[in-house]
N, CA, C, O and the ligand as a Tripos MOL2 file, in Angstrom:
@<TRIPOS>MOLECULE
protein
  261   259    66     0     0
PROTEIN
NO_CHARGES

@<TRIPOS>ATOM
      1 N         -20.3150   67.6690 -166.2490 N.3       1 MET1
      2 CA        -20.3390   68.2400 -164.9190 C.3       1 MET1
      3 C         -21.2900   67.4350 -164.0310 C.2       1 MET1
      4 O         -22.3560   67.0180 -164.4830 O.2       1 MET1
      5 N         -20.9300   67.2290 -162.8480 N.am      2 ASN2
      6 CA        -21.7890   66.5240 -161.9090 C.3       2 ASN2
      7 C         -22.9430   67.4240 -161.4880 C.2       2 ASN2
      8 O         -22.7210   68.5060 -160.9460 O.2       2 ASN2
      9 N         -24.1660   66.9860 -161.7340 N.am      3 PRO3
     10 CA        -25.3020   67.8460 -161.3820 C.3       3 PRO3
     11 C         -25.5720   67.9090 -159.8920 C.2       3 PRO3
     12 O         -26.3230   68.7700 -159.4340 O.2       3 PRO3
     13 N         -24.9710   67.0100 -159.1310 N.am      4 LEU4
     14 CA        -25.1840   67.0260 -157.6900 C.3       4 LEU4
     15 C         -23.8990   67.4080 -156.9730 C.2       4 LEU4
     16 O         -22.8580   66.7800 -157.1660 O.2       4 LEU4
     17 N         -23.9790   68.4350 -156.1510 N.am      5 VAL5
     18 CA        -22.8210   68.8900 -155.3950 C.3       5 VAL5
     19 C         -23.1480   68.8130 -153.9120 C.2       5 VAL5
     20 O         -24.1920   69.2900 -153.4660 O.2       5 VAL5
     21 N         -22.2450   68.2070 -153.1570 N.am      6 GLU6
     22 CA        -22.4520   68.1270 -151.7210 C.3       6 GLU6
     23 C         -21.8720   69.3610 -151.0440 C.2       6 GLU6
     24 O         -20.7430   69.7680 -151.3180 O.2       6 GLU6
     25 N         -22.6500   69.9340 -150.1730 N.am      7 THR7
     26 CA        -22.1660   71.0980 -149.4410 C.3       7 THR7
     27 C         -22.6080   70.9770 -147.9910 C.2       7 THR7
     28 O         -23.4660   70.1600 -147.6560 O.2       7 THR7
     29 N         -22.0200   71.7890 -147.1470 N.am      8 THR8
     30 CA        -22.3370   71.7430 -145.7240 C.3       8 THR8
     31 C         -22.9870   73.0610 -145.3230 C.2       8 THR8
     32 O         -22.4740   74.1410 -145.6200 O.2       8 THR8
     33 N         -24.1060   72.9530 -144.6540 N.am      9 ILE9
     34 CA        -24.7770   74.1570 -144.1650 C.3       9 ILE9
     35 C         -24.9560   74.0450 -142.6540 C.2       9 ILE9
     36 O         -24.8260   72.9680 -142.0710 O.2       9 ILE9
     37 N         -25.2570   75.1850 -142.0400 N.am     10 SER10
     38 CA        -25.5190   75.1970 -140.6100 C.3      10 SER10
     39 C         -27.0140   75.4010 -140.3980 C.2      10 SER10
     40 O         -27.5910   76.3600 -140.9110 O.2      10 SER10
     41 N         -27.6280   74.5180 -139.6580 N.am     11 CYS11
     42 CA        -29.0670   74.5870 -139.4360 C.3      11 CYS11
     43 C         -29.4320   75.8820 -138.7200 C.2      11 CYS11
     44 O         -28.8200   76.2270 -137.7090 O.2      11 CYS11
     45 N         -30.4420   76.6110 -139.2490 N.am     12 PRO12
     46 CA        -30.8410   77.8760 -138.6070 C.3      12 PRO12
     47 C         -31.5530   77.6750 -137.2790 C.2      12 PRO12
     48 O         -31.7410   78.6310 -136.5260 O.2      12 PRO12
     49 N         -31.9470   76.4550 -136.9860 N.am     13 TYR13
     50 CA        -32.6490   76.1810 -135.7250 C.3      13 TYR13
     51 C         -31.6930   75.6960 -134.6440 C.2      13 TYR13
     52 O         -31.6040   76.2870 -133.5680 O.2      13 TYR13
     53 N         -30.9770   74.6080 -134.9420 N.am     14 CYS14
     54 CA        -30.1640   73.9700 -133.9100 C.3      14 CYS14
     55 C         -28.6720   74.2580 -134.0710 C.2      14 CYS14
     56 O         -27.8820   73.9730 -133.1720 O.2      14 CYS14
     57 N         -28.2830   74.8300 -135.2330 N.am     15 GLY15
     58 CA        -26.8910   75.2150 -135.4150 C.3      15 GLY15
     59 C         -25.9710   74.0880 -135.8250 C.2      15 GLY15
     60 O         -24.7800   74.3120 -136.0440 O.2      15 GLY15
     61 N         -26.4990   72.8790 -135.9340 N.am     16 GLU16
     62 CA        -25.6750   71.7470 -136.3410 C.3      16 GLU16
     63 C         -25.2870   71.8600 -137.8140 C.2      16 GLU16
     64 O         -26.0620   72.3520 -138.6330 O.2      16 GLU16
     65 N         -24.0950   71.4070 -138.1370 N.am     17 PHE17
     66 CA        -23.6660   71.3710 -139.5350 C.3      17 PHE17
     67 C         -24.1430   70.0760 -140.1670 C.2      17 PHE17
     68 O         -23.8950   68.9910 -139.6410 O.2      17 PHE17
     69 N         -24.8240   70.1910 -141.2870 N.am     18 ILE18
     70 CA        -25.3100   69.0030 -141.9720 C.3      18 ILE18
     71 C         -24.9070   69.0590 -143.4390 C.2      18 ILE18
     72 O         -24.8230   70.1280 -144.0440 O.2      18 ILE18
     73 N         -24.6600   67.8760 -143.9900 N.am     19 ASP19
     74 CA        -24.3070   67.7640 -145.4110 C.3      19 ASP19
     75 C         -25.5690   67.6280 -146.2390 C.2      19 ASP19
     76 O         -26.4560   66.8400 -145.9120 O.2      19 ASP19
     77 N         -25.6470   68.3950 -147.3060 N.am     20 VAL20
     78 CA        -26.7970   68.3070 -148.2020 C.3      20 VAL20
     79 C         -26.2980   68.1810 -149.6300 C.2      20 VAL20
     80 O         -25.1930   68.6090 -149.9620 O.2      20 VAL20
     81 N         -27.1370   67.5860 -150.4670 N.am     21 LEU21
     82 CA        -26.8280   67.4790 -151.8850 C.3      21 LEU21
     83 C         -27.6170   68.5390 -152.6440 C.2      21 LEU21
     84 O         -28.8390   68.6220 -152.5250 O.2      21 LEU21
     85 N         -26.9150   69.3340 -153.4110 N.am     22 ILE22
     86 CA        -27.5330   70.3950 -154.1880 C.3      22 ILE22
     87 C         -27.6390   69.9530 -155.6360 C.2      22 ILE22
     88 O         -26.6550   69.5200 -156.2370 O.2      22 ILE22
     89 N         -28.8320   70.0640 -156.1910 N.am     23 ASP23
     90 CA        -29.0510   69.7450 -157.6000 C.3      23 ASP23
     91 C         -28.7050   70.9710 -158.4370 C.2      23 ASP23
     92 O         -29.4390   71.9590 -158.4480 O.2      23 ASP23
     93 N         -27.5710   70.8900 -159.1420 N.am     24 CYS24
     94 CA        -27.0600   72.0330 -159.8770 C.3      24 CYS24
     95 C         -27.6660   72.1830 -161.2650 C.2      24 CYS24
     96 O         -27.2520   73.0530 -162.0320 O.2      24 CYS24
     97 N         -28.6320   71.3530 -161.5900 N.am     25 SER25
     98 CA        -29.2430   71.4630 -162.9110 C.3      25 SER25
     99 C         -30.2210   72.6260 -162.9900 C.2      25 SER25
    100 O         -30.6460   73.0230 -164.0740 O.2      25 SER25
    101 N         -30.5740   73.1730 -161.8130 N.am     26 GLU26
    102 CA        -31.4620   74.3360 -161.7840 C.3      26 GLU26
    103 C         -30.6320   75.5700 -161.4680 C.2      26 GLU26
    104 O         -29.8250   75.5620 -160.5390 O.2      26 GLU26
    105 N         -30.8340   76.6380 -162.2460 N.am     27 ALA27
    106 CA        -30.0470   77.8480 -162.0300 C.3      27 ALA27
    107 C         -30.4230   78.5410 -160.7300 C.2      27 ALA27
    108 O         -29.5890   79.1530 -160.0630 O.2      27 ALA27
    109 N         -31.6880   78.4300 -160.3920 N.am     28 GLN28
    110 CA        -32.1560   79.0850 -159.1740 C.3      28 GLN28
    111 C         -33.2890   78.2640 -158.5990 C.2      28 GLN28
    112 O         -34.1960   77.8610 -159.3270 O.2      28 GLN28
    113 N         -33.2490   78.0170 -157.3270 N.am     29 GLN29
    114 CA        -34.2970   77.2050 -156.7380 C.3      29 GLN29
    115 C         -34.4450   77.4970 -155.2580 C.2      29 GLN29
    116 O         -33.5200   77.9610 -154.5910 O.2      29 GLN29
    117 N         -35.6230   77.2120 -154.7760 N.am     30 GLU30
    118 CA        -35.9040   77.3430 -153.3510 C.3      30 GLU30
    119 C         -36.7360   76.1480 -152.9370 C.2      30 GLU30
    120 O         -37.7190   75.8040 -153.5940 O.2      30 GLU30
    121 N         -36.3410   75.5210 -151.8530 N.am     31 TYR31
    122 CA        -37.0910   74.3620 -151.4040 C.3      31 TYR31
    123 C         -36.8890   74.1720 -149.9180 C.2      31 TYR31
    124 O         -36.0250   74.7970 -149.3020 O.2      31 TYR31
    125 N         -37.7000   73.2990 -149.3580 N.am     32 ILE32
    126 CA        -37.6500   73.0360 -147.9280 C.3      32 ILE32
    127 C         -37.2110   71.6010 -147.7000 C.2      32 ILE32
    128 O         -37.7160   70.6670 -148.3220 O.2      32 ILE32
    129 N         -36.2580   71.4510 -146.7900 N.am     33 GLU33
    130 CA        -35.7920   70.1140 -146.4430 C.3      33 GLU33
    131 C         -35.6360   70.0660 -144.9240 C.2      33 GLU33
    132 O         -35.1030   70.9910 -144.3120 O.2      33 GLU33
    133 N         -36.1010   68.9890 -144.3390 N.am     34 ASP34
    134 CA        -36.0310   68.8890 -142.8860 C.3      34 ASP34
    135 C         -34.5950   68.6860 -142.4180 C.2      34 ASP34
    136 O         -33.8190   67.9610 -143.0390 O.2      34 ASP34
    137 N         -34.2630   69.3360 -141.3180 N.am     35 CYS35
    138 CA        -32.9420   69.1550 -140.7080 C.3      35 CYS35
    139 C         -32.7860   67.7070 -140.2770 C.2      35 CYS35
    140 O         -33.7000   67.1190 -139.6980 O.2      35 CYS35
    141 N         -31.6160   67.1310 -140.5640 N.am     36 GLN36
    142 CA        -31.3620   65.7370 -140.2010 C.3      36 GLN36
    143 C         -31.1800   65.5650 -138.6980 C.2      36 GLN36
    144 O         -31.2460   64.4470 -138.1860 O.2      36 GLN36
    145 N         -30.9500   66.6730 -137.9890 N.am     37 VAL37
    146 CA        -30.6960   66.6040 -136.5510 C.3      37 VAL37
    147 C         -31.9580   66.9360 -135.7490 C.2      37 VAL37
    148 O         -32.3620   66.1640 -134.8800 O.2      37 VAL37
    149 N         -32.5800   68.0810 -136.0410 N.am     38 CYS38
    150 CA        -33.7310   68.5010 -135.2360 C.3      38 CYS38
    151 C         -35.0530   68.3370 -135.9770 C.2      38 CYS38
    152 O         -36.1170   68.5770 -135.4060 O.2      38 CYS38
    153 N         -34.9960   67.9320 -137.2440 N.am     39 CYS39
    154 CA        -36.1860   67.6110 -138.0390 C.3      39 CYS39
    155 C         -37.0920   68.8070 -138.3080 C.2      39 CYS39
    156 O         -38.2530   68.6330 -138.6760 O.2      39 CYS39
    157 N         -36.5740   70.0090 -138.1280 N.am     40 ARG40
    158 CA        -37.3970   71.1750 -138.4520 C.3      40 ARG40
    159 C         -37.1340   71.5980 -139.8930 C.2      40 ARG40
    160 O         -36.0570   71.3350 -140.4280 O.2      40 ARG40
    161 N         -38.1080   72.2520 -140.5270 N.am     41 PRO41
    162 CA        -38.0020   72.5440 -141.9590 C.3      41 PRO41
    163 C         -37.0710   73.7170 -142.2580 C.2      41 PRO41
    164 O         -37.3420   74.8490 -141.8580 O.2      41 PRO41
    165 N         -35.9810   73.4430 -142.9590 N.am     42 ILE42
    166 CA        -35.0280   74.4730 -143.3520 C.3      42 ILE42
    167 C         -35.3690   74.9270 -144.7690 C.2      42 ILE42
    168 O         -35.5800   74.0990 -145.6560 O.2      42 ILE42
    169 N         -35.4230   76.2400 -144.9790 N.am     43 VAL43
    170 CA        -35.6840   76.7700 -146.3130 C.3      43 VAL43
    171 C         -34.3380   77.0050 -147.0030 C.2      43 VAL43
    172 O         -33.5190   77.7980 -146.5390 O.2      43 VAL43
    173 N         -34.1270   76.3070 -148.1090 N.am     44 PHE44
    174 CA        -32.9030   76.4350 -148.8910 C.3      44 PHE44
    175 C         -33.1380   77.3620 -150.0710 C.2      44 PHE44
    176 O         -34.1350   77.2340 -150.7820 O.2      44 PHE44
    177 N         -32.2270   78.2860 -150.2740 N.am     45 THR45
    178 CA        -32.2310   79.0920 -151.4910 C.3      45 THR45
    179 C         -30.9050   78.8660 -152.1870 C.2      45 THR45
    180 O         -29.8480   79.1210 -151.6100 O.2      45 THR45
    181 N         -30.9490   78.3850 -153.4330 N.am     46 VAL46
    182 CA        -29.7430   78.0290 -154.1730 C.3      46 VAL46
    183 C         -29.6460   78.8720 -155.4370 C.2      46 VAL46
    184 O         -30.5900   78.9450 -156.2250 O.2      46 VAL46
    185 N         -28.5170   79.4910 -155.6160 N.am     47 ASN47
    186 CA        -28.2470   80.2270 -156.8470 C.3      47 ASN47
    187 C         -26.9520   79.7000 -157.4410 C.2      47 ASN47
    188 O         -25.9500   79.5700 -156.7380 O.2      47 ASN47
    189 N         -26.9690   79.3980 -158.7310 N.am     48 MET48
    190 CA        -25.7590   78.9430 -159.3800 C.3      48 MET48
    191 C         -24.9570   80.1370 -159.8770 C.2      48 MET48
    192 O         -25.4870   81.0280 -160.5400 O.2      48 MET48
    193 N         -23.6730   80.1370 -159.5450 N.am     49 SER49
    194 CA        -22.8170   81.1970 -160.0590 C.3      49 SER49
    195 C         -22.3000   80.8140 -161.4420 C.2      49 SER49
    196 O         -22.5200   79.6950 -161.9050 O.2      49 SER49
    197 N         -21.6170   81.7370 -162.0910 N.am     50 ASN50
    198 CA        -21.1670   81.5060 -163.4650 C.3      50 ASN50
    199 C         -20.1500   80.3740 -163.5740 C.2      50 ASN50
    200 O         -20.0390   79.7460 -164.6270 O.2      50 ASN50
    201 N         -19.4170   80.1090 -162.5130 N.am     51 ASN51
    202 CA        -18.4180   79.0450 -162.5690 C.3      51 ASN51
    203 C         -18.9900   77.6850 -162.1900 C.2      51 ASN51
    204 O         -18.2520   76.7110 -162.0410 O.2      51 ASN51
    205 N         -20.3200   77.6260 -162.0330 N.am     52 GLY52
    206 CA        -20.9490   76.3430 -161.7560 C.3      52 GLY52
    207 C         -20.9810   75.9470 -160.2970 C.2      52 GLY52
    208 O         -21.4310   74.8540 -159.9540 O.2      52 GLY52
    209 N         -20.5070   76.8290 -159.4380 N.am     53 GLU53
    210 CA        -20.5450   76.5260 -158.0180 C.3      53 GLU53
    211 C         -21.8390   77.0740 -157.4160 C.2      53 GLU53
    212 O         -22.1840   78.2320 -157.6520 O.2      53 GLU53
    213 N         -22.5460   76.2700 -156.6540 N.am     54 PRO54
    214 CA        -23.7940   76.7640 -156.0630 C.3      54 PRO54
    215 C         -23.5420   77.6480 -154.8390 C.2      54 PRO54
    216 O         -22.6580   77.3820 -154.0250 O.2      54 PRO54
    217 N         -24.3410   78.6960 -154.7370 N.am     55 THR55
    218 CA        -24.3740   79.5000 -153.5260 C.3      55 THR55
    219 C         -25.6330   79.1140 -152.7650 C.2      55 THR55
    220 O         -26.7470   79.2800 -153.2610 O.2      55 THR55
    221 N         -25.4490   78.6060 -151.5740 N.am     56 VAL56
    222 CA        -26.5720   78.0960 -150.8100 C.3      56 VAL56
    223 C         -26.7710   78.9500 -149.5720 C.2      56 VAL56
    224 O         -25.8380   79.1670 -148.7990 O.2      56 VAL56
    225 N         -27.9890   79.4320 -149.3890 N.am     57 SER57
    226 CA        -28.3000   80.1180 -148.1430 C.3      57 SER57
    227 C         -29.5030   79.4350 -147.5060 C.2      57 SER57
    228 O         -30.3890   78.9290 -148.1960 O.2      57 SER57
    229 N         -29.5160   79.4320 -146.1970 N.am     58 VAL58
    230 CA        -30.5930   78.7660 -145.4740 C.3      58 VAL58
    231 C         -31.2070   79.7390 -144.4740 C.2      58 VAL58
    232 O         -30.5400   80.6290 -143.9460 O.2      58 VAL58
    233 N         -32.4790   79.5400 -144.2370 N.am     59 ARG59
    234 CA        -33.1440   80.3300 -143.2120 C.3      59 ARG59
    235 C         -34.2660   79.5070 -142.6090 C.2      59 ARG59
    236 O         -34.6560   78.4770 -143.1580 O.2      59 ARG59
    237 N         -34.7850   79.9670 -141.4740 N.am     60 ASP60
    238 CA        -35.8730   79.1960 -140.8880 C.3      60 ASP60
    239 C         -37.1990   79.5990 -141.5250 C.2      60 ASP60
    240 O         -37.3490   80.6840 -142.0860 O.2      60 ASP60
    241 N         -38.1330   78.6950 -141.4160 N.am     61 GLU61
    242 CA        -39.3880   78.8050 -142.1290 C.3      61 GLU61
    243 C         -40.1570   80.0750 -141.7480 C.2      61 GLU61
    244 O         -40.9030   80.6160 -142.5640 O.2      61 GLU61
    245 N         -39.9810   80.5360 -140.5490 N.am     62 ASN62
    246 CA        -40.7610   81.6760 -140.0730 C.3      62 ASN62
    247 C         -40.3360   82.9910 -140.6890 C.2      62 ASN62
    248 O         -41.0180   84.0020 -140.5180 O.2      62 ASN62
    249 N         -39.2210   82.9970 -141.4040 N.am     63 GLU63
    250 CA        -38.7680   84.2290 -142.0290 C.3      63 GLU63
    251 C         -39.4070   84.4420 -143.3870 C.2      63 GLU63
    252 O         -39.1830   85.4720 -144.0240 O.2      63 GLU63
    253 N         -40.1990   83.4820 -143.8380 N.am     64 ILE64
    254 CA        -40.9000   83.6510 -145.1070 C.3      64 ILE64
    255 C         -42.0260   84.6600 -144.9430 C.2      64 ILE64
    256 O         -42.7420   84.6490 -143.9420 O.2      64 ILE64
    257 N         -42.1700   85.5000 -145.8960 N.am     65 ASP65
    258 CA        -43.2450   86.4920 -145.8530 C.3      65 ASP65
    259 C         -44.6000   85.8090 -146.0290 C.2      65 ASP65
    260 O         -45.6330   86.4770 -146.0220 O.2      65 ASP65
    261 ZN        -31.5030   71.4570 -136.9570 Zn       66 ZN66
@<TRIPOS>BOND
     1     1     2 1
     2     2     3 1
     3     3     4 2
     4     3     5 am
     5     5     6 1
     6     6     7 1
     7     7     8 2
     8     7     9 am
     9     9    10 1
    10    10    11 1
    11    11    12 2
    12    11    13 am
    13    13    14 1
    14    14    15 1
    15    15    16 2
    16    15    17 am
    17    17    18 1
    18    18    19 1
    19    19    20 2
    20    19    21 am
    21    21    22 1
    22    22    23 1
    23    23    24 2
    24    23    25 am
    25    25    26 1
    26    26    27 1
    27    27    28 2
    28    27    29 am
    29    29    30 1
    30    30    31 1
    31    31    32 2
    32    31    33 am
    33    33    34 1
    34    34    35 1
    35    35    36 2
    36    35    37 am
    37    37    38 1
    38    38    39 1
    39    39    40 2
    40    39    41 am
    41    41    42 1
    42    42    43 1
    43    43    44 2
    44    43    45 am
    45    45    46 1
    46    46    47 1
    47    47    48 2
    48    47    49 am
    49    49    50 1
    50    50    51 1
    51    51    52 2
    52    51    53 am
    53    53    54 1
    54    54    55 1
    55    55    56 2
    56    55    57 am
    57    57    58 1
    58    58    59 1
    59    59    60 2
    60    59    61 am
    61    61    62 1
    62    62    63 1
    63    63    64 2
    64    63    65 am
    65    65    66 1
    66    66    67 1
    67    67    68 2
    68    67    69 am
    69    69    70 1
    70    70    71 1
    71    71    72 2
    72    71    73 am
    73    73    74 1
    74    74    75 1
    75    75    76 2
    76    75    77 am
    77    77    78 1
    78    78    79 1
    79    79    80 2
    80    79    81 am
    81    81    82 1
    82    82    83 1
    83    83    84 2
    84    83    85 am
    85    85    86 1
    86    86    87 1
    87    87    88 2
    88    87    89 am
    89    89    90 1
    90    90    91 1
    91    91    92 2
    92    91    93 am
    93    93    94 1
    94    94    95 1
    95    95    96 2
    96    95    97 am
    97    97    98 1
    98    98    99 1
    99    99   100 2
   100    99   101 am
   101   101   102 1
   102   102   103 1
   103   103   104 2
   104   103   105 am
   105   105   106 1
   106   106   107 1
   107   107   108 2
   108   107   109 am
   109   109   110 1
   110   110   111 1
   111   111   112 2
   112   111   113 am
   113   113   114 1
   114   114   115 1
   115   115   116 2
   116   115   117 am
   117   117   118 1
   118   118   119 1
   119   119   120 2
   120   119   121 am
   121   121   122 1
   122   122   123 1
   123   123   124 2
   124   123   125 am
   125   125   126 1
   126   126   127 1
   127   127   128 2
   128   127   129 am
   129   129   130 1
   130   130   131 1
   131   131   132 2
   132   131   133 am
   133   133   134 1
   134   134   135 1
   135   135   136 2
   136   135   137 am
   137   137   138 1
   138   138   139 1
   139   139   140 2
   140   139   141 am
   141   141   142 1
   142   142   143 1
   143   143   144 2
   144   143   145 am
   145   145   146 1
   146   146   147 1
   147   147   148 2
   148   147   149 am
   149   149   150 1
   150   150   151 1
   151   151   152 2
   152   151   153 am
   153   153   154 1
   154   154   155 1
   155   155   156 2
   156   155   157 am
   157   157   158 1
   158   158   159 1
   159   159   160 2
   160   159   161 am
   161   161   162 1
   162   162   163 1
   163   163   164 2
   164   163   165 am
   165   165   166 1
   166   166   167 1
   167   167   168 2
   168   167   169 am
   169   169   170 1
   170   170   171 1
   171   171   172 2
   172   171   173 am
   173   173   174 1
   174   174   175 1
   175   175   176 2
   176   175   177 am
   177   177   178 1
   178   178   179 1
   179   179   180 2
   180   179   181 am
   181   181   182 1
   182   182   183 1
   183   183   184 2
   184   183   185 am
   185   185   186 1
   186   186   187 1
   187   187   188 2
   188   187   189 am
   189   189   190 1
   190   190   191 1
   191   191   192 2
   192   191   193 am
   193   193   194 1
   194   194   195 1
   195   195   196 2
   196   195   197 am
   197   197   198 1
   198   198   199 1
   199   199   200 2
   200   199   201 am
   201   201   202 1
   202   202   203 1
   203   203   204 2
   204   203   205 am
   205   205   206 1
   206   206   207 1
   207   207   208 2
   208   207   209 am
   209   209   210 1
   210   210   211 1
   211   211   212 2
   212   211   213 am
   213   213   214 1
   214   214   215 1
   215   215   216 2
   216   215   217 am
   217   217   218 1
   218   218   219 1
   219   219   220 2
   220   219   221 am
   221   221   222 1
   222   222   223 1
   223   223   224 2
   224   223   225 am
   225   225   226 1
   226   226   227 1
   227   227   228 2
   228   227   229 am
   229   229   230 1
   230   230   231 1
   231   231   232 2
   232   231   233 am
   233   233   234 1
   234   234   235 1
   235   235   236 2
   236   235   237 am
   237   237   238 1
   238   238   239 1
   239   239   240 2
   240   239   241 am
   241   241   242 1
   242   242   243 1
   243   243   244 2
   244   243   245 am
   245   245   246 1
   246   246   247 1
   247   247   248 2
   248   247   249 am
   249   249   250 1
   250   250   251 1
   251   251   252 2
   252   251   253 am
   253   253   254 1
   254   254   255 1
   255   255   256 2
   256   255   257 am
   257   257   258 1
   258   258   259 1
   259   259   260 2
@<TRIPOS>SUBSTRUCTURE
     1 MET1         2 RESIDUE 1 A MET
     2 ASN2         6 RESIDUE 1 A ASN
     3 PRO3        10 RESIDUE 1 A PRO
     4 LEU4        14 RESIDUE 1 A LEU
     5 VAL5        18 RESIDUE 1 A VAL
     6 GLU6        22 RESIDUE 1 A GLU
     7 THR7        26 RESIDUE 1 A THR
     8 THR8        30 RESIDUE 1 A THR
     9 ILE9        34 RESIDUE 1 A ILE
    10 SER10       38 RESIDUE 1 A SER
    11 CYS11       42 RESIDUE 1 A CYS
    12 PRO12       46 RESIDUE 1 A PRO
    13 TYR13       50 RESIDUE 1 A TYR
    14 CYS14       54 RESIDUE 1 A CYS
    15 GLY15       58 RESIDUE 1 A GLY
    16 GLU16       62 RESIDUE 1 A GLU
    17 PHE17       66 RESIDUE 1 A PHE
    18 ILE18       70 RESIDUE 1 A ILE
    19 ASP19       74 RESIDUE 1 A ASP
    20 VAL20       78 RESIDUE 1 A VAL
    21 LEU21       82 RESIDUE 1 A LEU
    22 ILE22       86 RESIDUE 1 A ILE
    23 ASP23       90 RESIDUE 1 A ASP
    24 CYS24       94 RESIDUE 1 A CYS
    25 SER25       98 RESIDUE 1 A SER
    26 GLU26      102 RESIDUE 1 A GLU
    27 ALA27      106 RESIDUE 1 A ALA
    28 GLN28      110 RESIDUE 1 A GLN
    29 GLN29      114 RESIDUE 1 A GLN
    30 GLU30      118 RESIDUE 1 A GLU
    31 TYR31      122 RESIDUE 1 A TYR
    32 ILE32      126 RESIDUE 1 A ILE
    33 GLU33      130 RESIDUE 1 A GLU
    34 ASP34      134 RESIDUE 1 A ASP
    35 CYS35      138 RESIDUE 1 A CYS
    36 GLN36      142 RESIDUE 1 A GLN
    37 VAL37      146 RESIDUE 1 A VAL
    38 CYS38      150 RESIDUE 1 A CYS
    39 CYS39      154 RESIDUE 1 A CYS
    40 ARG40      158 RESIDUE 1 A ARG
    41 PRO41      162 RESIDUE 1 A PRO
    42 ILE42      166 RESIDUE 1 A ILE
    43 VAL43      170 RESIDUE 1 A VAL
    44 PHE44      174 RESIDUE 1 A PHE
    45 THR45      178 RESIDUE 1 A THR
    46 VAL46      182 RESIDUE 1 A VAL
    47 ASN47      186 RESIDUE 1 A ASN
    48 MET48      190 RESIDUE 1 A MET
    49 SER49      194 RESIDUE 1 A SER
    50 ASN50      198 RESIDUE 1 A ASN
    51 ASN51      202 RESIDUE 1 A ASN
    52 GLY52      206 RESIDUE 1 A GLY
    53 GLU53      210 RESIDUE 1 A GLU
    54 PRO54      214 RESIDUE 1 A PRO
    55 THR55      218 RESIDUE 1 A THR
    56 VAL56      222 RESIDUE 1 A VAL
    57 SER57      226 RESIDUE 1 A SER
    58 VAL58      230 RESIDUE 1 A VAL
    59 ARG59      234 RESIDUE 1 A ARG
    60 ASP60      238 RESIDUE 1 A ASP
    61 GLU61      242 RESIDUE 1 A GLU
    62 ASN62      246 RESIDUE 1 A ASN
    63 GLU63      250 RESIDUE 1 A GLU
    64 ILE64      254 RESIDUE 1 A ILE
    65 ASP65      258 RESIDUE 1 A ASP
    66 ZN66       261 GROUP 0 **** ****
């Protein structure tokens, strides 16, 4: 299985769609990656489903507790 899956997300700041590579070797992960368009830090939350497809959700940094 390819450990890297490309997916498209919508930036929570500027709304632009950007392509990101998800590392599927981790079952659950959270990390910050700067938007390629507006350069603001997007918080990624990735959960792997049973079929090996990643579920990716994004939010802006200010929503962190
Ligand atoms: Zn952006």
